[in-house]
PDB file of N, CA, C and O in Angstrom, chain B, residues numbered from 101:
ATOM      1  N   MET B 101     -26.335  78.974 -55.879  1.00  0.00           N
ATOM      2  CA  MET B 101     -26.652  78.240 -54.668  1.00  0.00           C
ATOM      3  C   MET B 101     -28.054  77.679 -54.792  1.00  0.00           C
ATOM      4  O   MET B 101     -28.936  78.356 -55.321  1.00  0.00           O
ATOM      5  N   ALA B 102     -28.286  76.476 -54.325  1.00  0.00           N
ATOM      6  CA  ALA B 102     -29.595  75.861 -54.400  1.00  0.00           C
ATOM      7  C   ALA B 102     -30.569  76.628 -53.534  1.00  0.00           C
ATOM      8  O   ALA B 102     -30.202  77.113 -52.464  1.00  0.00           O
ATOM      9  N   GLY B 103     -31.809  76.743 -53.985  1.00  0.00           N
ATOM     10  CA  GLY B 103     -32.814  77.447 -53.228  1.00  0.00           C
ATOM     11  C   GLY B 103     -32.881  78.925 -53.561  1.00  0.00           C
ATOM     12  O   GLY B 103     -33.802  79.611 -53.117  1.00  0.00           O
ATOM     13  N   GLN B 104     -31.932  79.431 -54.329  1.00  0.00           N
ATOM     14  CA  GLN B 104     -31.890  80.838 -54.669  1.00  0.00           C
ATOM     15  C   GLN B 104     -32.511  81.025 -56.044  1.00  0.00           C
ATOM     16  O   GLN B 104     -32.145  80.347 -57.004  1.00  0.00           O
ATOM     17  N   THR B 105     -33.462  81.959 -56.123  1.00  0.00           N
ATOM     18  CA  THR B 105     -34.077  82.246 -57.406  1.00  0.00           C
ATOM     19  C   THR B 105     -33.678  83.644 -57.812  1.00  0.00           C
ATOM     20  O   THR B 105     -34.046  84.618 -57.156  1.00  0.00           O
ATOM     21  N   ASP B 106     -32.936  83.747 -58.876  1.00  0.00           N
ATOM     22  CA  ASP B 106     -32.490  85.040 -59.366  1.00  0.00           C
ATOM     23  C   ASP B 106     -33.408  85.468 -60.491  1.00  0.00           C
ATOM     24  O   ASP B 106     -33.422  84.855 -61.559  1.00  0.00           O
ATOM     25  N   THR B 107     -34.173  86.518 -60.251  1.00  0.00           N
ATOM     26  CA  THR B 107     -35.108  86.992 -61.254  1.00  0.00           C
ATOM     27  C   THR B 107     -34.487  87.986 -62.198  1.00  0.00           C
ATOM     28  O   THR B 107     -35.119  88.382 -63.178  1.00  0.00           O
ATOM     29  N   GLY B 108     -33.243  88.408 -61.927  1.00  0.00           N
ATOM     30  CA  GLY B 108     -32.581  89.363 -62.777  1.00  0.00           C
ATOM     31  C   GLY B 108     -33.060  90.782 -62.549  1.00  0.00           C
ATOM     32  O   GLY B 108     -32.775  91.668 -63.355  1.00  0.00           O
ATOM     33  N   GLU B 109     -33.783  91.012 -61.465  1.00  0.00           N
ATOM     34  CA  GLU B 109     -34.329  92.334 -61.171  1.00  0.00           C
ATOM     35  C   GLU B 109     -33.641  92.937 -59.955  1.00  0.00           C
ATOM     36  O   GLU B 109     -34.310  93.435 -59.050  1.00  0.00           O
ATOM     37  N   GLY B 110     -32.348  92.898 -59.925  1.00  0.00           N
ATOM     38  CA  GLY B 110     -31.625  93.516 -58.833  1.00  0.00           C
ATOM     39  C   GLY B 110     -31.674  92.736 -57.538  1.00  0.00           C
ATOM     40  O   GLY B 110     -31.579  93.336 -56.467  1.00  0.00           O
ATOM     41  N   GLY B 111     -31.818  91.411 -57.591  1.00  0.00           N
ATOM     42  CA  GLY B 111     -31.766  90.596 -56.390  1.00  0.00           C
ATOM     43  C   GLY B 111     -33.092  90.448 -55.676  1.00  0.00           C
ATOM     44  O   GLY B 111     -33.111  90.085 -54.500  1.00  0.00           O
ATOM     45  N   LYS B 112     -34.216  90.719 -56.352  1.00  0.00           N
ATOM     46  CA  LYS B 112     -35.517  90.573 -55.708  1.00  0.00           C
ATOM     47  C   LYS B 112     -35.881  89.124 -55.440  1.00  0.00           C
ATOM     48  O   LYS B 112     -36.799  88.864 -54.661  1.00  0.00           O
ATOM     49  N   GLY B 113     -35.196  88.176 -56.055  1.00  0.00           N
ATOM     50  CA  GLY B 113     -35.501  86.768 -55.867  1.00  0.00           C
ATOM     51  C   GLY B 113     -34.775  86.151 -54.695  1.00  0.00           C
ATOM     52  O   GLY B 113     -34.732  84.925 -54.594  1.00  0.00           O
ATOM     53  N   ASN B 114     -34.206  86.937 -53.807  1.00  0.00           N
ATOM     54  CA  ASN B 114     -33.427  86.415 -52.701  1.00  0.00           C
ATOM     55  C   ASN B 114     -34.252  86.038 -51.480  1.00  0.00           C
ATOM     56  O   ASN B 114     -33.687  85.553 -50.500  1.00  0.00           O
ATOM     57  N   LEU B 115     -35.568  86.243 -51.500  1.00  0.00           N
ATOM     58  CA  LEU B 115     -36.382  85.886 -50.348  1.00  0.00           C
ATOM     59  C   LEU B 115     -36.328  84.395 -50.069  1.00  0.00           C
ATOM     60  O   LEU B 115     -36.290  83.984 -48.909  1.00  0.00           O
ATOM     61  N   SER B 116     -36.323  83.580 -51.114  1.00  0.00           N
ATOM     62  CA  SER B 116     -36.262  82.139 -50.896  1.00  0.00           C
ATOM     63  C   SER B 116     -34.910  81.720 -50.331  1.00  0.00           C
ATOM     64  O   SER B 116     -34.844  80.783 -49.536  1.00  0.00           O
ATOM     65  N   SER B 117     -33.832  82.395 -50.723  1.00  0.00           N
ATOM     66  CA  SER B 117     -32.522  82.036 -50.177  1.00  0.00           C
ATOM     67  C   SER B 117     -32.407  82.456 -48.719  1.00  0.00           C
ATOM     68  O   SER B 117     -31.728  81.789 -47.938  1.00  0.00           O
ATOM     69  N   ILE B 118     -33.064  83.557 -48.336  1.00  0.00           N
ATOM     70  CA  ILE B 118     -33.068  83.963 -46.929  1.00  0.00           C
ATOM     71  C   ILE B 118     -33.846  82.947 -46.103  1.00  0.00           C
ATOM     72  O   ILE B 118     -33.402  82.548 -45.026  1.00  0.00           O
ATOM     73  N   ALA B 119     -34.998  82.530 -46.601  1.00  0.00           N
ATOM     74  CA  ALA B 119     -35.783  81.517 -45.892  1.00  0.00           C
ATOM     75  C   ALA B 119     -34.997  80.216 -45.800  1.00  0.00           C
ATOM     76  O   ALA B 119     -35.025  79.539 -44.772  1.00  0.00           O
ATOM     77  N   PHE B 120     -34.303  79.870 -46.868  1.00  0.00           N
ATOM     78  CA  PHE B 120     -33.496  78.658 -46.899  1.00  0.00           C
ATOM     79  C   PHE B 120     -32.375  78.710 -45.867  1.00  0.00           C
ATOM     80  O   PHE B 120     -32.068  77.709 -45.220  1.00  0.00           O
ATOM     81  N   ALA B 121     -31.766  79.891 -45.718  1.00  0.00           N
ATOM     82  CA  ALA B 121     -30.652  80.051 -44.782  1.00  0.00           C
ATOM     83  C   ALA B 121     -31.106  80.054 -43.331  1.00  0.00           C
ATOM     84  O   ALA B 121     -30.339  79.679 -42.445  1.00  0.00           O
ATOM     85  N   THR B 122     -32.334  80.468 -43.077  1.00  0.00           N
ATOM     86  CA  THR B 122     -32.797  80.569 -41.693  1.00  0.00           C
ATOM     87  C   THR B 122     -33.612  79.369 -41.233  1.00  0.00           C
ATOM     88  O   THR B 122     -33.970  79.281 -40.059  1.00  0.00           O
ATOM     89  N   GLU B 123     -33.911  78.440 -42.143  1.00  0.00           N
ATOM     90  CA  GLU B 123     -34.654  77.261 -41.703  1.00  0.00           C
ATOM     91  C   GLU B 123     -33.755  76.346 -40.876  1.00  0.00           C
ATOM     92  O   GLU B 123     -32.532  76.481 -40.895  1.00  0.00           O
ATOM     93  N   GLN B 124     -34.364  75.429 -40.159  1.00  0.00           N
ATOM     94  CA  GLN B 124     -33.589  74.533 -39.312  1.00  0.00           C
ATOM     95  C   GLN B 124     -32.706  73.618 -40.158  1.00  0.00           C
ATOM     96  O   GLN B 124     -33.132  73.093 -41.187  1.00  0.00           O
ATOM     97  N   HIS B 125     -31.472  73.441 -39.701  1.00  0.00           N
ATOM     98  CA  HIS B 125     -30.521  72.538 -40.346  1.00  0.00           C
ATOM     99  C   HIS B 125     -30.176  71.428 -39.363  1.00  0.00           C
ATOM    100  O   HIS B 125     -30.011  71.675 -38.168  1.00  0.00           O
ATOM    101  N   TYR B 126     -30.070  70.207 -39.871  1.00  0.00           N
ATOM    102  CA  TYR B 126     -29.754  69.041 -39.051  1.00  0.00           C
ATOM    103  C   TYR B 126     -28.338  68.555 -39.321  1.00  0.00           C
ATOM    104  O   TYR B 126     -27.822  68.689 -40.431  1.00  0.00           O
ATOM    105  N   THR B 127     -27.726  67.996 -38.304  1.00  0.00           N
ATOM    106  CA  THR B 127     -26.469  67.283 -38.495  1.00  0.00           C
ATOM    107  C   THR B 127     -26.826  65.858 -38.915  1.00  0.00           C
ATOM    108  O   THR B 127     -27.953  65.418 -38.688  1.00  0.00           O
ATOM    109  N   PRO B 128     -25.896  65.135 -39.519  1.00  0.00           N
ATOM    110  CA  PRO B 128     -26.176  63.733 -39.841  1.00  0.00           C
ATOM    111  C   PRO B 128     -26.533  62.913 -38.591  1.00  0.00           C
ATOM    112  O   PRO B 128     -27.346  61.991 -38.661  1.00  0.00           O
ATOM    113  N   GLN B 129     -25.927  63.250 -37.460  1.00  0.00           N
ATOM    114  CA  GLN B 129     -26.218  62.532 -36.221  1.00  0.00           C
ATOM    115  C   GLN B 129     -27.663  62.761 -35.772  1.00  0.00           C
ATOM    116  O   GLN B 129     -28.318  61.835 -35.295  1.00  0.00           O
ATOM    117  N   GLN B 130     -28.160  63.989 -35.923  1.00  0.00           N
ATOM    118  CA  GLN B 130     -29.537  64.285 -35.535  1.00  0.00           C
ATOM    119  C   GLN B 130     -30.536  63.549 -36.416  1.00  0.00           C
ATOM    120  O   GLN B 130     -31.505  62.976 -35.918  1.00  0.00           O
ATOM    121  N   LEU B 131     -30.303  63.565 -37.720  1.00  0.00           N
ATOM    122  CA  LEU B 131     -31.203  62.836 -38.622  1.00  0.00           C
ATOM    123  C   LEU B 131     -31.109  61.333 -38.399  1.00  0.00           C
ATOM    124  O   LEU B 131     -32.111  60.624 -38.486  1.00  0.00           O
ATOM    125  N   ALA B 132     -29.909  60.851 -38.112  1.00  0.00           N
ATOM    126  CA  ALA B 132     -29.735  59.419 -37.855  1.00  0.00           C
ATOM    127  C   ALA B 132     -30.579  58.986 -36.659  1.00  0.00           C
ATOM    128  O   ALA B 132     -31.199  57.923 -36.680  1.00  0.00           O
ATOM    129  N   LYS B 133     -30.597  59.800 -35.638  1.00  0.00           N
ATOM    130  CA  LYS B 133     -31.389  59.482 -34.453  1.00  0.00           C
ATOM    131  C   LYS B 133     -32.886  59.532 -34.766  1.00  0.00           C
ATOM    132  O   LYS B 133     -33.641  58.665 -34.324  1.00  0.00           O
ATOM    133  N   LEU B 134     -33.319  60.545 -35.529  1.00  0.00           N
ATOM    134  CA  LEU B 134     -34.728  60.673 -35.890  1.00  0.00           C
ATOM    135  C   LEU B 134     -35.206  59.529 -36.777  1.00  0.00           C
ATOM    136  O   LEU B 134     -36.327  59.045 -36.623  1.00  0.00           O
ATOM    137  N   TRP B 135     -34.357  59.100 -37.701  1.00  0.00           N
ATOM    138  CA  TRP B 135     -34.732  58.084 -38.682  1.00  0.00           C
ATOM    139  C   TRP B 135     -34.262  56.686 -38.310  1.00  0.00           C
ATOM    140  O   TRP B 135     -34.465  55.745 -39.077  1.00  0.00           O
ATOM    141  N   SER B 136     -33.637  56.531 -37.149  1.00  0.00           N
ATOM    142  CA  SER B 136     -33.118  55.228 -36.681  1.00  0.00           C
ATOM    143  C   SER B 136     -32.150  54.599 -37.682  1.00  0.00           C
ATOM    144  O   SER B 136     -32.255  53.419 -38.018  1.00  0.00           O
ATOM    145  N   LEU B 137     -31.214  55.411 -38.146  1.00  0.00           N
ATOM    146  CA  LEU B 137     -30.159  54.962 -39.050  1.00  0.00           C
ATOM    147  C   LEU B 137     -28.824  55.398 -38.484  1.00  0.00           C
ATOM    148  O   LEU B 137     -28.774  56.137 -37.500  1.00  0.00           O
ATOM    149  N   SER B 138     -27.745  54.948 -39.096  1.00  0.00           N
ATOM    150  CA  SER B 138     -26.422  55.390 -38.657  1.00  0.00           C
ATOM    151  C   SER B 138     -26.097  56.735 -39.301  1.00  0.00           C
ATOM    152  O   SER B 138     -26.621  57.063 -40.365  1.00  0.00           O
ATOM    153  N   ALA B 139     -25.232  57.508 -38.652  1.00  0.00           N
ATOM    154  CA  ALA B 139     -24.804  58.796 -39.194  1.00  0.00           C
ATOM    155  C   ALA B 139     -24.070  58.602 -40.516  1.00  0.00           C
ATOM    156  O   ALA B 139     -24.172  59.443 -41.410  1.00  0.00           O
ATOM    157  N   THR B 140     -23.332  57.504 -40.648  1.00  0.00           N
ATOM    158  CA  THR B 140     -22.630  57.205 -41.896  1.00  0.00           C
ATOM    159  C   THR B 140     -23.630  56.996 -43.036  1.00  0.00           C
ATOM    160  O   THR B 140     -23.418  57.485 -44.146  1.00  0.00           O
ATOM    161  N   LYS B 141     -24.701  56.282 -42.769  1.00  0.00           N
ATOM    162  CA  LYS B 141     -25.733  56.051 -43.787  1.00  0.00           C
ATOM    163  C   LYS B 141     -26.376  57.371 -44.215  1.00  0.00           C
ATOM    164  O   LYS B 141     -26.624  57.584 -45.401  1.00  0.00           O
ATOM    165  N   ILE B 142     -26.644  58.254 -43.255  1.00  0.00           N
ATOM    166  CA  ILE B 142     -27.228  59.561 -43.561  1.00  0.00           C
ATOM    167  C   ILE B 142     -26.268  60.365 -44.431  1.00  0.00           C
ATOM    168  O   ILE B 142     -26.685  60.969 -45.419  1.00  0.00           O
ATOM    169  N   ARG B 143     -24.982  60.378 -44.069  1.00  0.00           N
ATOM    170  CA  ARG B 143     -23.987  61.100 -44.881  1.00  0.00           C
ATOM    171  C   ARG B 143     -23.979  60.584 -46.319  1.00  0.00           C
ATOM    172  O   ARG B 143     -23.935  61.373 -47.262  1.00  0.00           O
ATOM    173  N   ARG B 144     -24.023  59.280 -46.486  1.00  0.00           N
ATOM    174  CA  ARG B 144     -24.006  58.697 -47.839  1.00  0.00           C
ATOM    175  C   ARG B 144     -25.277  59.027 -48.605  1.00  0.00           C
ATOM    176  O   ARG B 144     -25.231  59.244 -49.816  1.00  0.00           O
ATOM    177  N   MET B 145     -26.421  59.067 -47.909  1.00  0.00           N
ATOM    178  CA  MET B 145     -27.689  59.376 -48.569  1.00  0.00           C
ATOM    179  C   MET B 145     -27.716  60.816 -49.085  1.00  0.00           C
ATOM    180  O   MET B 145     -28.321  61.098 -50.119  1.00  0.00           O
ATOM    181  N   PHE B 146     -27.060  61.723 -48.361  1.00  0.00           N
ATOM    182  CA  PHE B 146     -27.145  63.137 -48.690  1.00  0.00           C
ATOM    183  C   PHE B 146     -25.906  63.686 -49.384  1.00  0.00           C
ATOM    184  O   PHE B 146     -25.889  64.868 -49.726  1.00  0.00           O
ATOM    185  N   GLU B 147     -24.877  62.891 -49.606  1.00  0.00           N
ATOM    186  CA  GLU B 147     -23.620  63.419 -50.129  1.00  0.00           C
ATOM    187  C   GLU B 147     -23.745  64.038 -51.518  1.00  0.00           C
ATOM    188  O   GLU B 147     -22.974  64.937 -51.851  1.00  0.00           O
ATOM    189  N   ASN B 148     -24.685  63.586 -52.329  1.00  0.00           N
ATOM    190  CA  ASN B 148     -24.837  64.124 -53.684  1.00  0.00           C
ATOM    191  C   ASN B 148     -26.080  64.998 -53.852  1.00  0.00           C
ATOM    192  O   ASN B 148     -26.410  65.398 -54.968  1.00  0.00           O
ATOM    193  N   GLU B 149     -26.768  65.293 -52.754  1.00  0.00           N
ATOM    194  CA  GLU B 149     -27.950  66.146 -52.820  1.00  0.00           C
ATOM    195  C   GLU B 149     -27.536  67.606 -52.948  1.00  0.00           C
ATOM    196  O   GLU B 149     -26.569  68.036 -52.320  1.00  0.00           O
ATOM    197  N   SER B 150     -28.253  68.356 -53.747  1.00  0.00           N
ATOM    198  CA  SER B 150     -27.964  69.786 -53.865  1.00  0.00           C
ATOM    199  C   SER B 150     -28.598  70.515 -52.680  1.00  0.00           C
ATOM    200  O   SER B 150     -29.637  70.102 -52.164  1.00  0.00           O
ATOM    201  N   GLY B 151     -27.958  71.600 -52.261  1.00  0.00           N
ATOM    202  CA  GLY B 151     -28.480  72.401 -51.165  1.00  0.00           C
ATOM    203  C   GLY B 151     -27.936  72.042 -49.802  1.00  0.00           C
ATOM    204  O   GLY B 151     -28.279  72.695 -48.817  1.00  0.00           O
ATOM    205  N   ILE B 152     -27.095  71.017 -49.715  1.00  0.00           N
ATOM    206  CA  ILE B 152     -26.496  70.613 -48.445  1.00  0.00           C
ATOM    207  C   ILE B 152     -25.300  71.511 -48.169  1.00  0.00           C
ATOM    208  O   ILE B 152     -24.504  71.791 -49.066  1.00  0.00           O
ATOM    209  N   LEU B 153     -25.177  71.959 -46.934  1.00  0.00           N
ATOM    210  CA  LEU B 153     -24.013  72.759 -46.558  1.00  0.00           C
ATOM    211  C   LEU B 153     -22.854  71.837 -46.212  1.00  0.00           C
ATOM    212  O   LEU B 153     -22.977  70.962 -45.355  1.00  0.00           O
ATOM    213  N   ARG B 154     -21.748  72.037 -46.874  1.00  0.00           N
ATOM    214  CA  ARG B 154     -20.518  71.295 -46.580  1.00  0.00           C
ATOM    215  C   ARG B 154     -19.463  72.314 -46.196  1.00  0.00           C
ATOM    216  O   ARG B 154     -19.012  73.098 -47.030  1.00  0.00           O
ATOM    217  N   ILE B 155     -19.073  72.299 -44.935  1.00  0.00           N
ATOM    218  CA  ILE B 155     -18.112  73.266 -44.429  1.00  0.00           C
ATOM    219  C   ILE B 155     -16.826  72.524 -44.124  1.00  0.00           C
ATOM    220  O   ILE B 155     -16.817  71.605 -43.304  1.00  0.00           O
ATOM    221  N   GLY B 156     -15.747  72.911 -44.770  1.00  0.00           N
ATOM    222  CA  GLY B 156     -14.468  72.249 -44.557  1.00  0.00           C
ATOM    223  C   GLY B 156     -13.610  72.329 -45.790  1.00  0.00           C
ATOM    224  O   GLY B 156     -13.809  73.178 -46.659  1.00  0.00           O
ATOM    225  N   GLU B 157     -12.646  71.425 -45.853  1.00  0.00           N
ATOM    226  CA  GLU B 157     -11.698  71.428 -46.957  1.00  0.00           C
ATOM    227  C   GLU B 157     -11.808  70.143 -47.765  1.00  0.00           C
ATOM    228  O   GLU B 157     -12.006  69.067 -47.201  1.00  0.00           O
ATOM    229  N   PRO B 158     -11.681  70.252 -49.090  1.00  0.00           N
ATOM    230  CA  PRO B 158     -11.692  69.048 -49.920  1.00  0.00           C
ATOM    231  C   PRO B 158     -10.388  68.272 -49.755  1.00  0.00           C
ATOM    232  O   PRO B 158      -9.426  68.770 -49.170  1.00  0.00           O
ATOM    233  N   SER B 159     -10.372  67.066 -50.271  1.00  0.00           N
ATOM    234  CA  SER B 159      -9.132  66.292 -50.226  1.00  0.00           C
ATOM    235  C   SER B 159      -8.075  66.996 -51.076  1.00  0.00           C
ATOM    236  O   SER B 159      -8.403  67.695 -52.035  1.00  0.00           O
ATOM    237  N   ARG B 160      -6.822  66.807 -50.719  1.00  0.00           N
ATOM    238  CA  ARG B 160      -5.743  67.496 -51.426  1.00  0.00           C
ATOM    239  C   ARG B 160      -4.480  66.644 -51.399  1.00  0.00           C
ATOM    240  O   ARG B 160      -4.324  65.758 -50.560  1.00  0.00           O
ATOM    241  N   ARG B 161      -3.607  66.929 -52.314  1.00  0.00           N
ATOM    242  CA  ARG B 161      -2.320  66.228 -52.369  1.00  0.00           C
ATOM    243  C   ARG B 161      -1.286  66.983 -51.555  1.00  0.00           C
ATOM    244  O   ARG B 161      -1.200  68.210 -51.607  1.00  0.00           O
ATOM    245  N   GLN B 162      -0.505  66.226 -50.804  1.00  0.00           N
ATOM    246  CA  GLN B 162       0.662  66.763 -50.112  1.00  0.00           C
ATOM    247  C   GLN B 162       1.826  65.874 -50.505  1.00  0.00           C
ATOM    248  O   GLN B 162       2.032  64.799 -49.942  1.00  0.00           O
ATOM    249  N   GLY B 163       2.583  66.349 -51.487  1.00  0.00           N
ATOM    250  CA  GLY B 163       3.644  65.500 -52.020  1.00  0.00           C
ATOM    251  C   GLY B 163       3.032  64.348 -52.778  1.00  0.00           C
ATOM    252  O   GLY B 163       2.250  64.547 -53.708  1.00  0.00           O
ATOM    253  N   ARG B 164       3.388  63.143 -52.378  1.00  0.00           N
ATOM    254  CA  ARG B 164       2.852  61.953 -53.061  1.00  0.00           C
ATOM    255  C   ARG B 164       1.646  61.371 -52.353  1.00  0.00           C
ATOM    256  O   ARG B 164       1.017  60.443 -52.861  1.00  0.00           O
ATOM    257  N   THR B 165       1.313  61.906 -51.184  1.00  0.00           N
ATOM    258  CA  THR B 165       0.188  61.357 -50.436  1.00  0.00           C
ATOM    259  C   THR B 165      -1.065  62.210 -50.628  1.00  0.00           C
ATOM    260  O   THR B 165      -0.982  63.416 -50.860  1.00  0.00           O
ATOM    261  N   LEU B 166      -2.196  61.578 -50.529  1.00  0.00           N
ATOM    262  CA  LEU B 166      -3.478  62.263 -50.649  1.00  0.00           C
ATOM    263  C   LEU B 166      -4.059  62.415 -49.254  1.00  0.00           C
ATOM    264  O   LEU B 166      -4.294  61.424 -48.563  1.00  0.00           O
ATOM    265  N   LYS B 167      -4.290  63.653 -48.839  1.00  0.00           N
ATOM    266  CA  LYS B 167      -4.901  63.924 -47.544  1.00  0.00           C
ATOM    267  C   LYS B 167      -6.408  63.864 -47.703  1.00  0.00           C
ATOM    268  O   LYS B 167      -6.969  64.504 -48.593  1.00  0.00           O
ATOM    269  N   ARG B 168      -7.059  63.105 -46.852  1.00  0.00           N
ATOM    270  CA  ARG B 168      -8.502  62.965 -46.963  1.00  0.00           C
ATOM    271  C   ARG B 168      -9.208  64.239 -46.568  1.00  0.00           C
ATOM    272  O   ARG B 168      -8.660  65.058 -45.831  1.00  0.00           O
ATOM    273  N   SER B 169     -10.429  64.410 -47.058  1.00  0.00           N
ATOM    274  CA  SER B 169     -11.179  65.630 -46.767  1.00  0.00           C
ATOM    275  C   SER B 169     -11.875  65.497 -45.415  1.00  0.00           C
ATOM    276  O   SER B 169     -12.307  64.415 -45.019  1.00  0.00           O
ATOM    277  N   TYR B 170     -11.968  66.604 -44.736  1.00  0.00           N
ATOM    278  CA  TYR B 170     -12.714  66.705 -43.492  1.00  0.00           C
ATOM    279  C   TYR B 170     -13.720  67.819 -43.680  1.00  0.00           C
ATOM    280  O   TYR B 170     -13.351  68.946 -44.011  1.00  0.00           O
ATOM    281  N   TYR B 171     -14.977  67.514 -43.472  1.00  0.00           N
ATOM    282  CA  TYR B 171     -15.976  68.558 -43.587  1.00  0.00           C
ATOM    283  C   TYR B 171     -17.139  68.277 -42.650  1.00  0.00           C
ATOM    284  O   TYR B 171     -17.390  67.139 -42.254  1.00  0.00           O
ATOM    285  N   THR B 172     -17.836  69.345 -42.310  1.00  0.00           N
ATOM    286  CA  THR B 172     -19.040  69.276 -41.495  1.00  0.00           C
ATOM    287  C   THR B 172     -20.222  69.415 -42.429  1.00  0.00           C
ATOM    288  O   THR B 172     -20.221  70.272 -43.312  1.00  0.00           O
ATOM    289  N   MET B 173     -21.220  68.589 -42.246  1.00  0.00           N
ATOM    290  CA  MET B 173     -22.391  68.597 -43.105  1.00  0.00           C
ATOM    291  C   MET B 173     -23.592  69.102 -42.318  1.00  0.00           C
ATOM    292  O   MET B 173     -23.821  68.681 -41.184  1.00  0.00           O
ATOM    293  N   ARG B 174     -24.361  70.008 -42.926  1.00  0.00           N
ATOM    294  CA  ARG B 174     -25.620  70.489 -42.364  1.00  0.00           C
ATOM    295  C   ARG B 174     -26.698  70.294 -43.415  1.00  0.00           C
ATOM    296  O   ARG B 174     -26.528  70.676 -44.572  1.00  0.00           O
ATOM    297  N   ILE B 175     -27.811  69.696 -43.003  1.00  0.00           N
ATOM    298  CA  ILE B 175     -28.878  69.332 -43.929  1.00  0.00           C
ATOM    299  C   ILE B 175     -30.122  70.165 -43.605  1.00  0.00           C
ATOM    300  O   ILE B 175     -30.695  70.011 -42.527  1.00  0.00           O
ATOM    301  N   PRO B 176     -30.548  71.045 -44.519  1.00  0.00           N
ATOM    302  CA  PRO B 176     -31.758  71.837 -44.286  1.00  0.00           C
ATOM    303  C   PRO B 176     -32.992  70.938 -44.158  1.00  0.00           C
ATOM    304  O   PRO B 176     -33.068  69.880 -44.783  1.00  0.00           O
ATOM    305  N   ALA B 177     -33.941  71.368 -43.351  1.00  0.00           N
ATOM    306  CA  ALA B 177     -35.150  70.577 -43.101  1.00  0.00           C
ATOM    307  C   ALA B 177     -35.915  70.289 -44.389  1.00  0.00           C
ATOM    308  O   ALA B 177     -36.466  69.200 -44.546  1.00  0.00           O
ATOM    309  N   SER B 178     -35.958  71.254 -45.316  1.00  0.00           N
ATOM    310  CA  SER B 178     -36.701  71.046 -46.561  1.00  0.00           C
ATOM    311  C   SER B 178     -36.058  69.957 -47.417  1.00  0.00           C
ATOM    312  O   SER B 178     -36.763  69.202 -48.086  1.00  0.00           O
ATOM    313  N   ILE B 179     -34.742  69.870 -47.404  1.00  0.00           N
ATOM    314  CA  ILE B 179     -34.048  68.836 -48.182  1.00  0.00           C
ATOM    315  C   ILE B 179     -34.234  67.480 -47.514  1.00  0.00           C
ATOM    316  O   ILE B 179     -34.414  66.471 -48.196  1.00  0.00           O
ATOM    317  N   ALA B 180     -34.193  67.450 -46.186  1.00  0.00           N
ATOM    318  CA  ALA B 180     -34.444  66.204 -45.461  1.00  0.00           C
ATOM    319  C   ALA B 180     -35.850  65.697 -45.767  1.00  0.00           C
ATOM    320  O   ALA B 180     -36.046  64.500 -45.974  1.00  0.00           O
ATOM    321  N   ALA B 181     -36.834  66.605 -45.797  1.00  0.00           N
ATOM    322  CA  ALA B 181     -38.211  66.217 -46.108  1.00  0.00           C
ATOM    323  C   ALA B 181     -38.318  65.699 -47.542  1.00  0.00           C
ATOM    324  O   ALA B 181     -39.036  64.734 -47.803  1.00  0.00           O
ATOM    325  N   ARG B 182     -37.605  66.340 -48.473  1.00  0.00           N
ATOM    326  CA  ARG B 182     -37.633  65.914 -49.878  1.00  0.00           C
ATOM    327  C   ARG B 182     -37.075  64.498 -50.032  1.00  0.00           C
ATOM    328  O   ARG B 182     -37.660  63.666 -50.725  1.00  0.00           O
ATOM    329  N   VAL B 183     -35.942  64.231 -49.381  1.00  0.00           N
ATOM    330  CA  VAL B 183     -35.337  62.903 -49.469  1.00  0.00           C
ATOM    331  C   VAL B 183     -36.209  61.869 -48.785  1.00  0.00           C
ATOM    332  O   VAL B 183     -36.365  60.758 -49.291  1.00  0.00           O
ATOM    333  N   TYR B 184     -36.773  62.215 -47.653  1.00  0.00           N
ATOM    334  CA  TYR B 184     -37.658  61.288 -46.926  1.00  0.00           C
ATOM    335  C   TYR B 184     -38.868  60.928 -47.773  1.00  0.00           C
ATOM    336  O   TYR B 184     -39.267  59.765 -47.827  1.00  0.00           O
ATOM    337  N   THR B 185     -39.452  61.919 -48.433  1.00  0.00           N
ATOM    338  CA  THR B 185     -40.598  61.677 -49.307  1.00  0.00           C
ATOM    339  C   THR B 185     -40.209  60.785 -50.476  1.00  0.00           C
ATOM    340  O   THR B 185     -40.962  59.893 -50.865  1.00  0.00           O
ATOM    341  N   LYS B 186     -39.032  61.030 -51.031  1.00  0.00           N
ATOM    342  CA  LYS B 186     -38.538  60.215 -52.144  1.00  0.00           C
ATOM    343  C   LYS B 186     -38.346  58.750 -51.702  1.00  0.00           C
ATOM    344  O   LYS B 186     -38.625  57.819 -52.458  1.00  0.00           O
ATOM    345  N   LEU B 187     -37.867  58.573 -50.473  1.00  0.00           N
ATOM    346  CA  LEU B 187     -37.617  57.212 -49.980  1.00  0.00           C
ATOM    347  C   LEU B 187     -38.904  56.460 -49.638  1.00  0.00           C
ATOM    348  O   LEU B 187     -38.966  55.237 -49.769  1.00  0.00           O
ATOM    349  N   THR B 188     -39.917  57.186 -49.204  1.00  0.00           N
ATOM    350  CA  THR B 188     -41.159  56.527 -48.778  1.00  0.00           C
ATOM    351  C   THR B 188     -42.182  56.415 -49.911  1.00  0.00           C
ATOM    352  O   THR B 188     -43.238  55.807 -49.734  1.00  0.00           O
ATOM    353  N   ALA B 189     -41.875  56.994 -51.066  1.00  0.00           N
ATOM    354  CA  ALA B 189     -42.834  56.941 -52.191  1.00  0.00           C
ATOM    355  C   ALA B 189     -42.768  55.622 -52.912  1.00  0.00           C
ATOM    356  O   ALA B 189     -43.501  55.409 -53.877  1.00  0.00           O
TER     357      ALA B 189
END
């Protein structure tokens, strides 16, 4: 998992993953409002970023048809800051 540092010493490197899990997470709609963009644009900007929470099911085949995926996206504040810095640099 992104943000997790495994030191190989019995899980002592999990402090960063705990901090990562408890930091504020944004929905695409919340970031869209903050950044004056559409929620669709935010989803596309973050779809390939590591560390984003995607809760739901991937696309799957049912017979000959492909069922599209439905998932909820949560973006940690640190990842939002990283992408924002990358965009403004």
